[in-house]
N, CA, C and O atoms as a GROMACS GRO file, in nm:
protein
  340
    1UNK      N    1  -4.828  13.839  10.417
    1UNK     CA    2  -4.732  13.914  10.339
    1UNK      C    3  -4.691  14.042  10.413
    1UNK      O    4  -4.572  14.074  10.420
    2UNK      N    5  -4.788  14.115  10.467
    2UNK     CA    6  -4.757  14.240  10.538
    2UNK      C    7  -4.673  14.210  10.661
    2UNK      O    8  -4.574  14.279  10.687
    3UNK      N    9  -4.712  14.109  10.737
    3UNK     CA   10  -4.636  14.073  10.858
    3UNK      C   11  -4.492  14.036  10.821
    3UNK      O   12  -4.399  14.072  10.892
    4UNK      N   13  -4.475  13.964  10.711
    4UNK     CA   14  -4.342  13.925  10.667
    4UNK      C   15  -4.257  14.048  10.633
    4UNK      O   16  -4.139  14.055  10.670
    5UNK      N   17  -4.317  14.144  10.564
    5UNK     CA   18  -4.244  14.267  10.528
    5UNK      C   19  -4.206  14.347  10.653
    5UNK      O   20  -4.096  14.401  10.661
    6UNK      N   21  -4.297  14.354  10.748
    6UNK     CA   22  -4.266  14.426  10.873
    6UNK      C   23  -4.151  14.358  10.945
    6UNK      O   24  -4.061  14.426  10.995
    7UNK      N   25  -4.153  14.227  10.950
    7UNK     CA   26  -4.046  14.153  11.018
    7UNK      C   27  -3.910  14.172  10.949
    7UNK      O   28  -3.806  14.160  11.013
    8UNK      N   29  -3.912  14.203  10.820
    8UNK     CA   30  -3.788  14.226  10.745
    8UNK      C   31  -3.731  14.367  10.765
    8UNK      O   32  -3.619  14.396  10.723
    9UNK      N   33  -3.808  14.455  10.829
    9UNK     CA   34  -3.763  14.593  10.851
    9UNK      C   35  -3.642  14.598  10.943
    9UNK      O   36  -3.628  14.517  11.034
   10UNK      N   37  -3.557  14.696  10.918
   10UNK     CA   38  -3.446  14.723  11.009
   10UNK      C   39  -3.501  14.815  11.118
   10UNK      O   40  -3.560  14.919  11.089
   11UNK      N   41  -3.482  14.776  11.243
   11UNK     CA   42  -3.544  14.852  11.352
   11UNK      C   43  -3.467  14.978  11.392
   11UNK      O   44  -3.510  15.049  11.483
   12UNK      N   45  -3.356  15.005  11.326
   12UNK     CA   46  -3.276  15.123  11.362
   12UNK      C   47  -3.299  15.242  11.269
   12UNK      O   48  -3.227  15.342  11.278
   13UNK      N   49  -3.397  15.234  11.182
   13UNK     CA   50  -3.425  15.344  11.088
   13UNK      C   51  -3.504  15.455  11.157
   13UNK      O   52  -3.575  15.432  11.254
   14UNK      N   53  -3.491  15.576  11.104
   14UNK     CA   54  -3.561  15.692  11.160
   14UNK      C   55  -3.707  15.692  11.118
   14UNK      O   56  -3.741  15.649  11.007
   15UNK      N   57  -3.794  15.740  11.207
   15UNK     CA   58  -3.936  15.751  11.169
   15UNK      C   59  -3.956  15.869  11.074
   15UNK      O   60  -3.873  15.959  11.066
   16UNK      N   61  -4.067  15.866  11.004
   16UNK     CA   62  -4.099  15.976  10.913
   16UNK      C   63  -4.189  16.078  10.981
   16UNK      O   64  -4.185  16.095  11.102
   17UNK      N   65  -4.270  16.146  10.900
   17UNK     CA   66  -4.359  16.250  10.949
   17UNK      C   67  -4.457  16.196  11.053
   17UNK      O   68  -4.493  16.266  11.148
   18UNK      N   69  -4.500  16.072  11.036
   18UNK     CA   70  -4.598  16.014  11.129
   18UNK      C   71  -4.538  15.979  11.265
   18UNK      O   72  -4.612  15.953  11.360
   19UNK      N   73  -4.406  15.980  11.276
   19UNK     CA   74  -4.340  15.952  11.404
   19UNK      C   75  -4.338  15.806  11.444
   19UNK      O   76  -4.300  15.774  11.556
   20UNK      N   77  -4.378  15.717  11.354
   20UNK     CA   78  -4.384  15.574  11.386
   20UNK      C   79  -4.250  15.509  11.350
   20UNK      O   80  -4.217  15.498  11.232
   21UNK      N   81  -4.174  15.466  11.450
   21UNK     CA   82  -4.046  15.400  11.422
   21UNK      C   83  -4.067  15.252  11.387
   21UNK      O   84  -4.164  15.192  11.433
   22UNK      N   85  -3.980  15.194  11.306
   22UNK     CA   86  -3.991  15.053  11.271
   22UNK      C   87  -3.997  14.962  11.394
   22UNK      O   88  -4.064  14.859  11.393
   23UNK      N   89  -3.926  15.000  11.498
   23UNK     CA   90  -3.923  14.918  11.620
   23UNK      C   91  -4.064  14.898  11.677
   23UNK      O   92  -4.098  14.790  11.724
   24UNK      N   93  -4.146  15.003  11.673
   24UNK     CA   94  -4.284  14.992  11.721
   24UNK      C   95  -4.364  14.895  11.635
   24UNK      O   96  -4.435  14.810  11.687
   25UNK      N   97  -4.351  14.907  11.503
   25UNK     CA   98  -4.423  14.815  11.413
   25UNK      C   99  -4.382  14.670  11.438
   25UNK      O  100  -4.466  14.580  11.435
   26UNK      N  101  -4.254  14.649  11.463
   26UNK     CA  102  -4.206  14.513  11.491
   26UNK      C  103  -4.266  14.459  11.620
   26UNK      O  104  -4.292  14.339  11.631
   27UNK      N  105  -4.288  14.546  11.717
   27UNK     CA  106  -4.345  14.503  11.845
   27UNK      C  107  -4.494  14.470  11.835
   27UNK      O  108  -4.544  14.388  11.912
   28UNK      N  109  -4.564  14.532  11.740
   28UNK     CA  110  -4.709  14.509  11.728
   28UNK      C  111  -4.747  14.444  11.595
   28UNK      O  112  -4.860  14.457  11.550
   29UNK      N  113  -4.653  14.374  11.534
   29UNK     CA  114  -4.674  14.317  11.401
   29UNK      C  115  -4.799  14.229  11.394
   29UNK      O  116  -4.871  14.234  11.294
   30UNK      N  117  -4.826  14.150  11.495
   30UNK     CA  118  -4.942  14.060  11.491
   30UNK      C  119  -5.073  14.139  11.494
   30UNK      O  120  -5.171  14.098  11.431
   31UNK      N  121  -5.076  14.250  11.565
   31UNK     CA  122  -5.198  14.329  11.576
   31UNK      C  123  -5.219  14.422  11.456
   31UNK      O  124  -5.333  14.456  11.423
   32UNK      N  125  -5.112  14.464  11.391
   32UNK     CA  126  -5.122  14.567  11.288
   32UNK      C  127  -5.123  14.513  11.145
   32UNK      O  128  -5.165  14.584  11.053
   33UNK      N  129  -5.079  14.390  11.123
   33UNK     CA  130  -5.063  14.341  10.985
   33UNK      C  131  -5.194  14.330  10.908
   33UNK      O  132  -5.199  14.366  10.791
   34UNK      N  133  -5.301  14.281  10.970
   34UNK     CA  134  -5.429  14.269  10.898
   34UNK      C  135  -5.490  14.406  10.868
   34UNK      O  136  -5.532  14.430  10.755
   35UNK      N  137  -5.497  14.498  10.966
   35UNK     CA  138  -5.547  14.632  10.931
   35UNK      C  139  -5.463  14.702  10.823
   35UNK      O  140  -5.518  14.770  10.737
   36UNK      N  141  -5.332  14.686  10.828
   36UNK     CA  142  -5.247  14.746  10.724
   36UNK      C  143  -5.273  14.684  10.588
   36UNK      O  144  -5.276  14.754  10.487
   37UNK      N  145  -5.291  14.553  10.584
   37UNK     CA  146  -5.322  14.486  10.458
   37UNK      C  147  -5.452  14.541  10.399
   37UNK      O  148  -5.463  14.559  10.278
   38UNK      N  149  -5.550  14.567  10.484
   38UNK     CA  150  -5.676  14.625  10.439
   38UNK      C  151  -5.654  14.763  10.378
   38UNK      O  152  -5.709  14.794  10.272
   39UNK      N  153  -5.575  14.845  10.444
   39UNK     CA  154  -5.545  14.980  10.393
   39UNK      C  155  -5.470  14.971  10.260
   39UNK      O  156  -5.502  15.044  10.166
   40UNK      N  157  -5.371  14.882  10.251
   40UNK     CA  158  -5.296  14.865  10.126
   40UNK      C  159  -5.387  14.820  10.013
   40UNK      O  160  -5.380  14.873   9.902
   41UNK      N  161  -5.473  14.721  10.040
   41UNK     CA  162  -5.564  14.671   9.936
   41UNK      C  163  -5.662  14.778   9.890
   41UNK      O  164  -5.687  14.792   9.770
   42UNK      N  165  -5.718  14.854   9.984
   42UNK     CA  166  -5.808  14.963   9.946
   42UNK      C  167  -5.736  15.069   9.864
   42UNK      O  168  -5.791  15.124   9.768
   43UNK      N  169  -5.614  15.097   9.901
   43UNK     CA  170  -5.534  15.195   9.827
   43UNK      C  171  -5.513  15.149   9.683
   43UNK      O  172  -5.524  15.229   9.590
   44UNK      N  173  -5.482  15.022   9.666
   44UNK     CA  174  -5.463  14.967   9.531
   44UNK      C  175  -5.593  14.966   9.452
   44UNK      O  176  -5.595  15.001   9.334
   45UNK      N  177  -5.703  14.925   9.517
   45UNK     CA  178  -5.833  14.918   9.449
   45UNK      C  179  -5.882  15.056   9.406
   45UNK      O  180  -5.933  15.073   9.296
   46UNK      N  181  -5.867  15.154   9.495
   46UNK     CA  182  -5.919  15.288   9.468
   46UNK      C  183  -5.820  15.377   9.394
   46UNK      O  184  -5.857  15.481   9.340
   47UNK      N  185  -5.693  15.336   9.391
   47UNK     CA  186  -5.591  15.417   9.326
   47UNK      C  187  -5.557  15.543   9.404
   47UNK      O  188  -5.514  15.643   9.347
   48UNK      N  189  -5.578  15.537   9.535
   48UNK     CA  190  -5.553  15.653   9.621
   48UNK      C  191  -5.452  15.616   9.729
   48UNK      O  192  -5.469  15.516   9.800
   49UNK      N  193  -5.348  15.696   9.740
   49UNK     CA  194  -5.248  15.677   9.844
   49UNK      C  195  -5.280  15.774   9.958
   49UNK      O  196  -5.301  15.892   9.932
   50UNK      N  197  -5.285  15.726  10.082
   50UNK     CA  198  -5.312  15.818  10.194
   50UNK      C  199  -5.216  15.937  10.191
   50UNK      O  200  -5.095  15.921  10.171
   51UNK      N  201  -5.271  16.055  10.212
   51UNK     CA  202  -5.193  16.179  10.206
   51UNK      C  203  -5.071  16.174  10.297
   51UNK      O  204  -4.964  16.222  10.260
   52UNK      N  205  -5.086  16.117  10.415
   52UNK     CA  206  -4.975  16.110  10.510
   52UNK      C  207  -4.856  16.032  10.455
   52UNK      O  208  -4.743  16.059  10.493
   53UNK      N  209  -4.881  15.938  10.365
   53UNK     CA  210  -4.774  15.857  10.307
   53UNK      C  211  -4.697  15.935  10.201
   53UNK      O  212  -4.589  15.892  10.159
   54UNK      N  213  -4.751  16.047  10.158
   54UNK     CA  214  -4.686  16.130  10.056
   54UNK      C  215  -4.599  16.239  10.117
   54UNK      O  216  -4.522  16.304  10.047
   55UNK      N  217  -4.612  16.260  10.248
   55UNK     CA  218  -4.538  16.366  10.316
   55UNK      C  219  -4.400  16.316  10.359
   55UNK      O  220  -4.379  16.196  10.378
   56UNK      N  221  -4.307  16.409  10.374
   56UNK     CA  222  -4.172  16.374  10.417
   56UNK      C  223  -4.111  16.488  10.496
   56UNK      O  224  -4.141  16.606  10.473
   57UNK      N  225  -4.025  16.453  10.589
   57UNK     CA  226  -3.939  16.551  10.655
   57UNK      C  227  -3.807  16.548  10.581
   57UNK      O  228  -3.746  16.442  10.566
   58UNK      N  229  -3.761  16.663  10.536
   58UNK     CA  230  -3.633  16.670  10.466
   58UNK      C  231  -3.531  16.728  10.562
   58UNK      O  232  -3.547  16.839  10.614
   59UNK      N  233  -3.425  16.651  10.584
   59UNK     CA  234  -3.321  16.694  10.677
   59UNK      C  235  -3.186  16.696  10.606
   59UNK      O  236  -3.164  16.619  10.513
   60UNK      N  237  -3.096  16.784  10.649
   60UNK     CA  238  -2.961  16.784  10.590
   60UNK      C  239  -2.876  16.675  10.654
   60UNK      O  240  -2.870  16.663  10.776
   61UNK      N  241  -2.810  16.595  10.572
   61UNK     CA  242  -2.722  16.489  10.620
   61UNK      C  243  -2.578  16.526  10.584
   61UNK      O  244  -2.546  16.547  10.467
   62UNK      N  245  -2.494  16.534  10.684
   62UNK     CA  246  -2.354  16.571  10.664
   62UNK      C  247  -2.282  16.462  10.587
   62UNK      O  248  -2.296  16.343  10.618
   63UNK      N  249  -2.204  16.501  10.485
   63UNK     CA  250  -2.125  16.406  10.406
   63UNK      C  251  -1.983  16.400  10.460
   63UNK      O  252  -1.944  16.303  10.524
   64UNK      N  253  -1.906  16.504  10.432
   64UNK     CA  254  -1.766  16.510  10.479
   64UNK      C  255  -1.715  16.653  10.463
   64UNK      O  256  -1.780  16.736  10.399
   65UNK      N  257  -1.600  16.679  10.519
   65UNK     CA  258  -1.541  16.813  10.509
   65UNK      C  259  -1.585  16.901  10.624
   65UNK      O  260  -1.617  16.854  10.733
   66UNK      N  261  -1.585  17.030  10.598
   66UNK     CA  262  -1.621  17.127  10.701
   66UNK      C  263  -1.772  17.129  10.722
   66UNK      O  264  -1.850  17.135  10.627
   67UNK      N  265  -1.812  17.123  10.847
   67UNK     CA  266  -1.955  17.128  10.880
   67UNK      C  267  -2.013  17.268  10.859
   67UNK      O  268  -2.134  17.286  10.865
   68UNK      N  269  -1.928  17.366  10.834
   68UNK     CA  270  -1.973  17.503  10.813
   68UNK      C  271  -2.009  17.533  10.668
   68UNK      O  272  -2.059  17.641  10.638
   69UNK      N  273  -1.984  17.439  10.576
   69UNK     CA  274  -2.011  17.461  10.434
   69UNK      C  275  -2.135  17.384  10.391
   69UNK      O  276  -2.146  17.263  10.412
   70UNK      N  277  -2.228  17.456  10.332
   70UNK     CA  278  -2.354  17.399  10.289
   70UNK      C  279  -2.336  17.284  10.189
   70UNK      O  280  -2.411  17.187  10.191
   71UNK      N  281  -2.237  17.295  10.102
   71UNK     CA  282  -2.216  17.192   9.999
   71UNK      C  283  -2.170  17.058  10.057
   71UNK      O  284  -2.164  16.959   9.984
   72UNK      N  285  -2.139  17.054  10.184
   72UNK     CA  286  -2.097  16.928  10.248
   72UNK      C  287  -2.216  16.854  10.310
   72UNK      O  288  -2.197  16.761  10.389
   73UNK      N  289  -2.336  16.895  10.273
   73UNK     CA  290  -2.458  16.830  10.320
   73UNK      C  291  -2.541  16.787  10.200
   73UNK      O  292  -2.533  16.847  10.092
   74UNK      N  293  -2.620  16.684  10.220
   74UNK     CA  294  -2.714  16.644  10.116
   74UNK      C  295  -2.851  16.626  10.182
   74UNK      O  296  -2.859  16.589  10.299
   75UNK      N  297  -2.958  16.650  10.107
   75UNK     CA  298  -3.091  16.635  10.167
   75UNK      C  299  -3.132  16.488  10.174
   75UNK      O  300  -3.104  16.410  10.083
   76UNK      N  301  -3.198  16.453  10.282
   76UNK     CA  302  -3.252  16.318  10.300
   76UNK      C  303  -3.399  16.334  10.336
   76UNK      O  304  -3.434  16.410  10.425
   77UNK      N  305  -3.486  16.261  10.266
   77UNK     CA  306  -3.629  16.265  10.293
   77UNK      C  307  -3.667  16.150  10.385
   77UNK      O  308  -3.644  16.034  10.353
   78UNK      N  309  -3.726  16.184  10.499
   78UNK     CA  310  -3.773  16.083  10.593
   78UNK      C  311  -3.923  16.067  10.571
   78UNK      O  312  -4.003  16.150  10.613
   79UNK      N  313  -3.960  15.957  10.504
   79UNK     CA  314  -4.100  15.929  10.476
   79UNK      C  315  -4.152  15.825  10.575
   79UNK      O  316  -4.076  15.766  10.650
   80UNK      N  317  -4.282  15.805  10.573
   80UNK     CA  318  -4.344  15.706  10.661
   80UNK      C  319  -4.281  15.569  10.638
   80UNK      O  320  -4.266  15.525  10.524
   81UNK      N  321  -4.245  15.503  10.745
   81UNK     CA  322  -4.186  15.370  10.736
   81UNK      C  323  -4.284  15.273  10.670
   81UNK      O  324  -4.243  15.185  10.594
   82UNK      N  325  -4.411  15.289  10.699
   82UNK     CA  326  -4.514  15.199  10.646
   82UNK      C  327  -4.518  15.202  10.494
   82UNK      O  328  -4.532  15.097  10.431
   83UNK      N  329  -4.506  15.319  10.433
   83UNK     CA  330  -4.518  15.327  10.287
   83UNK      C  331  -4.392  15.282  10.214
   83UNK      O  332  -4.395  15.272  10.091
   84UNK      N  333  -4.285  15.256  10.283
   84UNK     CA  334  -4.162  15.211  10.218
   84UNK      C  335  -4.167  15.064  10.180
   84UNK      O  336  -4.092  15.019  10.094
   85UNK      N  337  -4.252  14.990  10.244
   85UNK     CA  338  -4.254  14.846  10.224
   85UNK      C  339  -4.382  14.806  10.157
   85UNK      O  340  -4.403  14.687  10.131
   0.00000   0.00000   0.00000
């Protein structure tokens, strides 16, 4: 299941706080899927989400109009790619 979800990832997405891009996960899917499944299962059993998965980098994303006006930006949270799936 974990390997399937990783393979479904879009490899052009930005990495989050952990700096792990989807492209890297896709390259090591066979090696990482079982350890990740273990972490996910423990998280569900214990009811604890790893702290790193709760962190985000918030960046301003330009919408349209003048780049000099604050209202022409919206915040985007870049979270860990792993916790999105």
